[in-house]
C-alpha positions in Angstrom: -12.5 -15.8 10.5 -14.2 -12.8 8.9 -17.2 -13.2 6.5 -16.3 -10.0 4.9 -15.3 -10.1 1.2 -11.8 -8.8 0.7 -10.9 -6.9 -2.4 -7.3 -7.9 -3.5 -5.1 -5.8 -5.6 -2.2 -7.2 -7.9 0.7 -5.0 -8.4 -0.8 -3.5 -11.6 -4.0 -2.5 -9.8 -2.0 -1.1 -6.8 0.3 1.1 -9.4 -3.1 2.2 -10.9 -4.7 3.0 -7.7 -1.8 4.9 -6.2 -0.6 6.4 -9.4 2.9 5.3 -8.6 5.3 3.0 -10.5 6.3 -0.5 -9.6 9.9 0.6 -8.6 8.3 3.2 -6.3 6.0 0.7 -4.6 9.0 -1.7 -4.0 11.0 1.3 -2.6 8.3 1.9 -0.2 8.6 -1.6 0.9 12.4 -1.9 0.9 14.2 -1.2 4.3 17.3 -0.3 2.5 15.6 2.5 0.3 15.5 6.0 1.4 11.9 6.1 0.4 11.1 3.2 2.7 7.8 3.6 4.6 7.3 1.3 7.5 3.4 2.1 7.5 3.2 0.9 3.9 0.8 -2.1 3.7 2.4 -5.5 3.5 1.6 -7.8 0.7 -0.1 -11.2 1.3 1.3 -14.2 -0.5 -1.2 -15.8 -2.7 0.9 -18.5 -4.2 4.6 -19.3 -4.4 5.2 -16.6 -7.3 2.3 -14.2 -6.5 1.3 -11.6 -3.9 -1.4 -9.1 -3.6 -2.5 -6.2 -1.2 -5.7 -5.9 0.6 -7.6 -2.7 -0.7 -8.8 -1.9 2.6 -5.2 -1.7 4.1 -4.2 0.5 1.1 -7.3 2.8 1.8 -6.3 3.1 5.3 -2.6 3.9 4.3 -4.0 6.6 2.0 -6.2 8.2 4.8 -3.1 8.1 7.1 -1.1 10.0 4.5 -3.9 12.7 3.9 -4.2 13.2 7.6 -0.5 13.6 8.1 -0.4 16.0 5.3 -3.3 18.1 6.8 -1.3 18.3 10.0 1.9 19.4 8.1 0.0 22.3 6.1 -2.3 23.1 9.1 -5.6 22.5 7.6 
C-alpha cells in the first residue's frame, strides 16, 4: 500500500476543476452516451452513497487530452 496521501475530489470539486457540469461528467462515464470517454477516470466508492475521484488520475486525464490536442493541431 502506498504511503502517498491522495487528494480526492467529490463531484462538486471535479466540476469546478474541469469547468464541466455534472451531466457532462456523467455523460463522459456513460457507455451509452455519444460523449463517452473510456479514458475518463473511474470514481472510487467511499461509502454506499458517495463516490470521489483521485485528483492525480484526473490530472493525468487532462495531460492526455492536452497531448492529443497538440497532436491534432500540430504543435
